[in-house]
N, CA, C and O atoms as CSV, one atom per row, in Angstrom:
chain,resi,resn,atom,element,x,y,z
A,1,MET,N,N,76.108,82.161,73.544
A,1,MET,CA,C,75.456,81.746,74.795
A,1,MET,C,C,75.470,80.566,75.818
A,1,MET,O,O,74.920,80.292,76.885
A,2,LYS,N,N,76.478,79.939,74.860
A,2,LYS,CA,C,76.733,78.744,75.287
A,2,LYS,C,C,77.823,78.919,76.215
A,2,LYS,O,O,77.974,77.876,76.851
A,3,LYS,N,N,79.050,80.258,76.717
A,3,LYS,CA,C,79.671,80.325,78.042
A,3,LYS,C,C,78.739,81.006,79.210
A,3,LYS,O,O,79.259,80.897,80.320
A,4,ILE,N,N,77.230,81.816,79.199
A,4,ILE,CA,C,77.017,82.333,80.366
A,4,ILE,C,C,76.865,80.999,81.597
A,4,ILE,O,O,77.303,80.841,82.737
A,5,PRO,N,N,75.708,79.916,80.346
A,5,PRO,CA,C,74.813,79.178,81.156
A,5,PRO,C,C,76.241,77.643,81.645
A,5,PRO,O,O,75.785,76.587,82.083
A,6,LEU,N,N,77.591,77.777,81.498
A,6,LEU,CA,C,78.480,76.879,81.997
A,6,LEU,C,C,78.684,77.967,83.302
A,6,LEU,O,O,78.300,77.716,84.445
A,7,PHE,N,N,79.430,79.339,82.855
A,7,PHE,CA,C,79.953,80.193,83.299
A,7,PHE,C,C,78.597,80.138,85.054
A,7,PHE,O,O,78.834,80.183,86.261
A,8,LEU,N,N,77.520,80.045,84.392
A,8,LEU,CA,C,76.655,79.606,85.605
A,8,LEU,C,C,77.183,78.465,86.663
A,8,LEU,O,O,77.622,78.302,87.802
A,9,PHE,N,N,76.819,77.797,85.449
A,9,PHE,CA,C,77.268,76.385,86.285
A,9,PHE,C,C,78.787,76.124,86.996
A,9,PHE,O,O,78.930,75.891,88.196
A,10,VAL,N,N,79.276,76.162,86.558
A,10,VAL,CA,C,80.838,76.797,87.223
A,10,VAL,C,C,80.303,77.162,88.093
A,10,VAL,O,O,79.280,76.620,88.511
A,11,ALA,N,N,80.661,77.848,88.445
A,11,ALA,CA,C,79.852,78.445,90.055
A,11,ALA,C,C,79.256,78.441,90.544
A,11,ALA,O,O,79.231,79.384,91.335
A,12,LEU,N,N,78.362,77.620,90.613
A,12,LEU,CA,C,77.041,76.840,91.459
A,12,LEU,C,C,78.282,75.760,92.583
A,12,LEU,O,O,78.493,75.774,93.795
A,13,ILE,N,N,79.031,74.695,91.119
A,13,ILE,CA,C,79.701,73.659,92.200
A,13,ILE,C,C,80.630,74.588,92.929
A,13,ILE,O,O,80.852,74.257,94.094
A,14,ALA,N,N,81.170,75.582,92.538
A,14,ALA,CA,C,82.199,76.328,93.596
A,14,ALA,C,C,81.214,76.372,94.167
A,14,ALA,O,O,80.748,75.235,94.238
A,15,LEU,N,N,80.410,77.316,94.789
A,15,LEU,CA,C,80.571,77.687,96.182
A,15,LEU,C,C,79.267,76.119,97.018
A,15,LEU,O,O,79.228,75.820,98.212
A,16,THR,N,N,78.409,75.454,95.859
A,16,THR,CA,C,77.907,74.098,97.015
A,16,THR,C,C,78.755,73.458,97.156
A,16,THR,O,O,78.231,72.404,97.515
A,17,ASP,N,N,80.884,73.147,97.110
A,17,ASP,CA,C,81.770,71.938,96.958
A,17,ASP,C,C,81.003,72.117,98.393
A,17,ASP,O,O,79.997,71.460,98.657
A,18,GLY,N,N,81.874,73.570,99.767
A,18,GLY,CA,C,82.159,73.266,100.387
A,18,GLY,C,C,83.099,73.121,100.905
A,18,GLY,O,O,83.171,72.948,102.121
A,19,SER,N,N,84.239,73.157,100.000
A,19,SER,CA,C,85.557,73.204,99.713
A,19,SER,C,C,85.651,74.665,100.459
A,19,SER,O,O,86.617,74.620,101.220
A,20,CYS,N,N,85.164,75.622,100.504
A,20,CYS,CA,C,85.612,77.037,101.138
A,20,CYS,C,C,84.772,77.234,102.052
A,20,CYS,O,O,83.544,77.273,102.129
A,21,SER,N,N,86.642,77.491,103.544
A,21,SER,CA,C,85.974,77.200,104.753
A,21,SER,C,C,85.464,77.837,105.541
A,21,SER,O,O,85.195,77.560,106.709
A,22,TYR,N,N,85.134,79.545,104.457
A,22,TYR,CA,C,83.894,80.221,105.118
A,22,TYR,C,C,82.843,80.016,105.091
A,22,TYR,O,O,82.127,80.413,106.010
A,23,LEU,N,N,82.414,79.423,104.192
A,23,LEU,CA,C,80.727,79.280,103.618
A,23,LEU,C,C,80.117,77.876,104.972
A,23,LEU,O,O,78.928,77.612,104.794
A,24,THR,N,N,80.754,77.088,106.125
A,24,THR,CA,C,79.764,76.795,107.101
A,24,THR,C,C,80.451,77.659,108.276
A,24,THR,O,O,81.282,78.539,108.049
A,25,SER,N,N,80.009,77.302,109.534
A,25,SER,CA,C,79.866,77.656,110.783
A,25,SER,C,C,81.268,77.537,111.394
A,25,SER,O,O,81.859,78.374,112.077
A,26,ASN,N,N,81.943,75.519,110.749
A,26,ASN,CA,C,83.231,75.522,111.445
A,26,ASN,C,C,84.135,76.052,110.610
A,26,ASN,O,O,85.258,76.092,111.111
A,27,GLY,N,N,84.031,76.625,109.130
A,27,GLY,CA,C,85.123,77.284,109.116
A,27,GLY,C,C,85.314,78.833,109.207
A,27,GLY,O,O,86.321,79.536,109.125
A,28,ARG,N,N,84.160,79.080,109.379
A,28,ARG,CA,C,83.410,80.001,109.800
A,28,ARG,C,C,84.814,79.834,111.709
A,28,ARG,O,O,86.031,79.964,111.579
A,29,HIS,N,N,84.450,79.682,112.479
A,29,HIS,CA,C,84.757,79.482,113.429
A,29,HIS,C,C,86.529,79.232,113.596
A,29,HIS,O,O,87.328,79.742,114.381
A,30,GLN,N,N,86.711,78.248,112.520
A,30,GLN,CA,C,88.826,77.949,112.845
A,30,GLN,C,C,89.675,79.331,112.119
A,30,GLN,O,O,90.878,79.591,112.106
A,31,ALA,N,N,87.956,80.402,111.275
A,31,ALA,CA,C,89.702,81.512,110.859
A,31,ALA,C,C,89.272,82.485,111.820
A,31,ALA,O,O,90.036,83.416,112.075
A,32,ALA,N,N,87.668,82.370,112.642
A,32,ALA,CA,C,87.692,83.547,112.584
A,32,ALA,C,C,89.116,83.063,114.231
A,32,ALA,O,O,89.838,83.991,114.597
A,33,TYR,N,N,89.256,81.788,114.885
A,33,TYR,CA,C,89.861,81.995,115.914
A,33,TYR,C,C,92.026,81.694,115.457
A,33,TYR,O,O,93.017,81.233,116.024
A,34,ALA,N,N,91.747,82.184,114.435
A,34,ALA,CA,C,93.640,81.860,113.590
A,34,ALA,C,C,93.235,83.527,113.914
A,34,ALA,O,O,93.959,84.243,114.605
A,35,ARG,N,N,92.187,83.909,113.399
A,35,ARG,CA,C,92.733,85.905,113.443
A,35,ARG,C,C,92.832,86.097,114.940
A,35,ARG,O,O,93.684,86.977,115.067
A,36,TYR,N,N,92.369,85.702,116.260
A,36,TYR,CA,C,92.119,85.247,117.142
A,36,TYR,C,C,93.649,85.625,118.054
A,36,TYR,O,O,93.746,86.480,118.934
A,37,ILE,N,N,94.858,84.631,117.499
A,37,ILE,CA,C,95.562,84.077,117.661
A,37,ILE,C,C,96.355,84.452,116.547
A,37,ILE,O,O,97.143,83.571,116.202
A,38,ARG,N,N,96.371,85.032,116.178
A,38,ARG,CA,C,97.462,86.120,115.247
A,38,ARG,C,C,97.808,87.504,115.936
A,38,ARG,O,O,98.902,87.791,116.422
A,39,HIS,N,N,96.515,88.433,115.889
A,39,HIS,CA,C,96.863,89.459,117.183
A,39,HIS,C,C,97.084,89.141,117.899
A,39,HIS,O,O,97.549,90.097,118.519
A,40,SER,N,N,97.161,87.942,118.745
A,40,SER,CA,C,97.331,87.464,120.649
A,40,SER,C,C,99.019,87.685,120.537
A,40,SER,O,O,99.761,88.266,121.330
A,41,SER,N,N,99.298,87.100,119.438
A,41,SER,CA,C,101.067,87.349,119.077
A,41,SER,C,C,101.636,87.819,119.006
A,41,SER,O,O,102.749,87.639,119.500
A,42,TYR,N,N,101.146,89.168,118.059
A,42,TYR,CA,C,101.548,89.771,117.562
A,42,TYR,C,C,101.664,90.462,118.748
A,42,TYR,O,O,102.783,90.474,119.262
A,43,ASN,N,N,100.533,91.190,119.444
A,43,ASN,CA,C,100.088,91.999,120.920
A,43,ASN,C,C,101.220,92.012,122.864
A,43,ASN,O,O,101.673,92.806,123.688
A,44,ARG,N,N,101.092,90.276,122.544
A,44,ARG,CA,C,102.372,89.868,123.009
A,44,ARG,C,C,103.418,90.406,123.093
A,44,ARG,O,O,103.905,91.063,124.012
A,45,MET,N,N,104.117,89.904,121.288
A,45,MET,CA,C,105.410,90.346,120.967
A,45,MET,C,C,105.950,91.761,121.362
A,45,MET,O,O,106.972,92.069,121.975
A,46,LYS,N,N,105.080,92.431,120.891
A,46,LYS,CA,C,105.143,94.331,121.378
A,46,LYS,C,C,105.404,94.585,122.392
A,46,LYS,O,O,106.252,95.374,122.808
A,47,LEU,N,N,103.824,93.141,123.579
A,47,LEU,CA,C,104.524,93.764,124.782
A,47,LEU,C,C,105.624,93.518,125.507
A,47,LEU,O,O,106.075,94.035,126.529
A,48,GLN,N,N,106.095,92.364,124.591
A,48,GLN,CA,C,107.531,91.578,125.526
A,48,GLN,C,C,108.954,92.874,124.939
A,48,GLN,O,O,110.006,92.980,125.570
A,49,ARG,N,N,108.657,93.672,123.724
A,49,ARG,CA,C,109.120,94.103,123.118
A,49,ARG,C,C,109.226,95.575,123.974
A,49,ARG,O,O,110.322,96.132,124.041
A,50,LYS,N,N,108.631,95.871,124.296
A,50,LYS,CA,C,108.170,97.359,125.147
A,50,LYS,C,C,108.596,97.013,126.509
A,50,LYS,O,O,108.822,98.093,127.055
A,51,LEU,N,N,108.800,96.146,127.260
A,51,LEU,CA,C,109.184,94.891,128.910
A,51,LEU,C,C,111.066,95.569,128.052
A,51,LEU,O,O,111.808,96.526,128.273
A,52,SER,N,N,111.073,94.848,127.464
A,52,SER,CA,C,112.872,94.934,126.732
A,52,SER,C,C,113.502,96.038,127.199
A,52,SER,O,O,114.353,96.174,128.078
A,53,ARG,N,N,112.945,96.824,126.465
A,53,ARG,CA,C,113.865,98.541,126.225
A,53,ARG,C,C,113.679,99.875,127.260
A,53,ARG,O,O,114.064,101.042,127.339
A,54,SER,N,N,112.538,98.580,128.253
A,54,SER,CA,C,112.130,99.631,129.749
A,54,SER,C,C,113.072,99.643,129.942
A,54,SER,O,O,113.943,99.274,129.153
A,55,PRO,N,N,113.302,100.176,131.333
A,55,PRO,CA,C,114.257,100.790,132.104
A,55,PRO,C,C,113.947,99.346,133.101
A,55,PRO,O,O,112.839,98.819,133.005
A,56,LYS,N,N,115.001,98.754,134.056
A,56,LYS,CA,C,115.052,98.445,134.502
A,56,LYS,C,C,115.021,99.389,135.710
A,56,LYS,O,O,115.440,100.545,135.653
A,57,ILE,N,N,114.299,98.608,137.225
A,57,ILE,CA,C,113.960,99.194,138.417
A,57,ILE,C,C,115.153,98.378,139.387
A,57,ILE,O,O,115.015,97.196,139.704
A,58,GLN,N,N,116.342,99.218,139.797
A,58,GLN,CA,C,117.490,98.574,140.819
A,58,GLN,C,C,116.694,98.460,142.193
A,58,GLN,O,O,115.999,99.268,142.809
A,59,PRO,N,N,117.028,97.270,142.410
A,59,PRO,CA,C,116.725,97.138,144.623
A,59,PRO,C,C,117.837,97.887,145.212
A,59,PRO,O,O,119.013,97.699,144.902
A,60,PRO,N,N,117.514,98.561,145.888
A,60,PRO,CA,C,117.736,99.325,147.481
A,60,PRO,C,C,119.184,98.862,147.616
A,60,PRO,O,O,119.100,97.654,147.840
A,61,ARG,N,N,120.140,99.125,147.599
A,61,ARG,CA,C,121.555,99.045,147.290
A,61,ARG,C,C,122.010,99.142,149.125
A,61,ARG,O,O,121.908,100.188,149.767
A,62,MET,N,N,122.649,97.431,149.884
A,62,MET,CA,C,122.476,99.010,151.550
A,62,MET,C,C,123.646,98.973,151.504
A,62,MET,O,O,124.435,98.206,150.953
A,63,GLN,N,N,123.830,100.444,152.533
A,63,GLN,CA,C,125.324,101.317,152.899
A,63,GLN,C,C,126.369,99.747,153.608
A,63,GLN,O,O,127.403,99.237,153.174
A,64,SER,N,N,125.768,99.499,154.452
A,64,SER,CA,C,126.794,98.732,154.953
A,64,SER,C,C,126.106,97.065,155.511
A,64,SER,O,O,124.982,97.110,156.011
A,65,GLU,N,N,126.657,95.957,155.428
A,65,GLU,CA,C,126.334,94.704,156.224
A,65,GLU,C,C,125.681,94.684,156.722
A,65,GLU,O,O,125.683,95.568,157.579
A,66,PRO,N,N,124.546,93.763,156.726
A,66,PRO,CA,C,123.567,94.347,158.948
A,66,PRO,C,C,124.736,93.304,159.758
A,66,PRO,O,O,125.535,92.475,159.323
A,67,THR,N,N,124.397,93.802,161.178
A,67,THR,CA,C,124.771,93.412,162.070
A,67,THR,C,C,124.067,92.564,162.921
A,67,THR,O,O,123.141,92.983,163.616
A,68,ILE,N,N,124.623,90.806,162.919
A,68,ILE,CA,C,123.750,90.693,164.822
A,68,ILE,C,C,124.022,91.011,165.143
A,68,ILE,O,O,125.082,91.552,164.831
A,69,ALA,N,N,123.045,91.203,166.985
A,69,ALA,CA,C,123.296,91.435,167.008
A,69,ALA,C,C,123.451,89.770,168.447
A,69,ALA,O,O,122.467,89.039,168.567
A,70,THR,N,N,124.475,89.549,169.126
A,70,THR,CA,C,125.348,88.393,169.437
A,70,THR,C,C,125.197,88.096,171.180
A,70,THR,O,O,125.648,87.022,171.577
A,71,SER,N,N,124.451,89.215,172.391
A,71,SER,CA,C,124.378,90.158,173.300
A,71,SER,C,C,123.492,88.735,173.878
A,71,SER,O,O,122.487,88.822,173.172
A,72,ILE,N,N,123.330,87.737,174.574
A,72,ILE,CA,C,122.309,86.922,175.118
A,72,ILE,C,C,121.229,87.914,175.938
A,72,ILE,O,O,120.065,87.522,175.870
A,73,SER,N,N,121.408,88.888,176.542
A,73,SER,CA,C,120.946,89.524,177.422
A,73,SER,C,C,119.751,90.395,176.753
A,73,SER,O,O,119.702,90.397,175.523
A,74,PRO,N,N,119.119,90.879,177.230
A,74,PRO,CA,C,118.185,92.488,176.260
A,74,PRO,C,C,119.323,93.592,176.709
A,74,PRO,O,O,119.855,93.463,177.811
A,75,GLU,N,N,119.618,94.471,176.005
A,75,GLU,CA,C,119.920,95.730,176.039
A,75,GLU,C,C,118.948,97.007,176.097
A,75,GLU,O,O,118.114,96.978,175.192
A,76,SER,N,N,118.884,97.790,176.694
A,76,SER,CA,C,118.862,99.205,176.798
A,76,SER,C,C,118.982,99.868,175.742
A,76,SER,O,O,119.910,99.280,175.185
A,77,VAL,N,N,118.562,101.006,174.833
A,77,VAL,CA,C,118.600,101.385,173.764
A,77,VAL,C,C,119.289,102.620,174.039
A,77,VAL,O,O,119.751,103.188,173.050
A,78,THR,N,N,119.557,103.465,175.798
A,78,THR,CA,C,119.865,104.275,176.574
A,78,THR,C,C,121.458,104.132,176.802
A,78,THR,O,O,122.478,104.818,176.741
A,79,ALA,N,N,120.933,102.479,177.182
A,79,ALA,CA,C,122.127,102.246,178.516
A,79,ALA,C,C,123.057,101.786,177.367
A,79,ALA,O,O,124.100,102.386,177.626
A,80,SER,N,N,123.369,100.732,175.734
A,80,SER,CA,C,124.530,101.168,174.427
A,80,SER,C,C,124.612,102.485,174.227
A,80,SER,O,O,125.720,102.826,173.813
A,81,ALA,N,N,123.772,103.428,174.383
A,81,ALA,CA,C,123.865,105.564,173.569
A,81,ALA,C,C,124.955,106.238,174.410
A,81,ALA,O,O,125.904,106.854,173.925
A,82,GLU,N,N,124.657,106.009,176.112
A,82,GLU,CA,C,126.314,106.003,177.158
A,82,GLU,C,C,127.289,105.167,177.154
A,82,GLU,O,O,127.229,103.947,177.002
A,83,PRO,N,N,128.431,105.995,177.367
A,83,PRO,CA,C,129.510,105.602,177.982
A,83,PRO,C,C,128.929,104.712,178.599
A,83,PRO,O,O,127.737,104.432,178.727
A,84,ALA,N,N,130.476,103.988,179.236
A,84,ALA,CA,C,130.119,103.082,180.255
A,84,ALA,C,C,130.883,103.803,180.771
A,84,ALA,O,O,131.926,104.247,180.290
A,85,PRO,N,N,130.270,104.054,182.174
A,85,PRO,CA,C,131.272,104.376,183.837
A,85,PRO,C,C,132.760,104.227,183.967
A,85,PRO,O,O,133.037,103.042,184.153
A,86,ALA,N,N,133.657,104.887,183.940
A,86,ALA,CA,C,134.680,104.097,184.217
A,86,ALA,C,C,135.176,103.353,185.655
A,86,ALA,O,O,134.323,102.777,186.329
A,87,GLU,N,N,135.860,103.370,185.870
A,87,GLU,CA,C,135.786,102.210,187.821
A,87,GLU,C,C,136.845,103.160,187.699
A,87,GLU,O,O,137.383,103.652,186.707
A,88,ASN,N,N,137.082,103.358,189.305
A,88,ASN,CA,C,138.438,103.799,189.716
A,88,ASN,C,C,139.273,102.975,190.749
A,88,ASN,O,O,140.397,103.355,191.079
């Protein structure tokens, strides 16, 4: 019979001790934040793994090197397409 009141006394001390973090609002807040960090870290690692495995998009390659016009005066588009007249 003495074991039952002793057990209740120990349980009462354990619950009112305050060492259990889930019994205080600050402890619940810290536990929720720890779960949030663990969850977001897992999702970030999963996304990084997914992005590293995805095929990379290559930029389009130019067929030839770009040319730079060095003439001083503007040229007509049709004049450069026609052959130059031969001088006699």
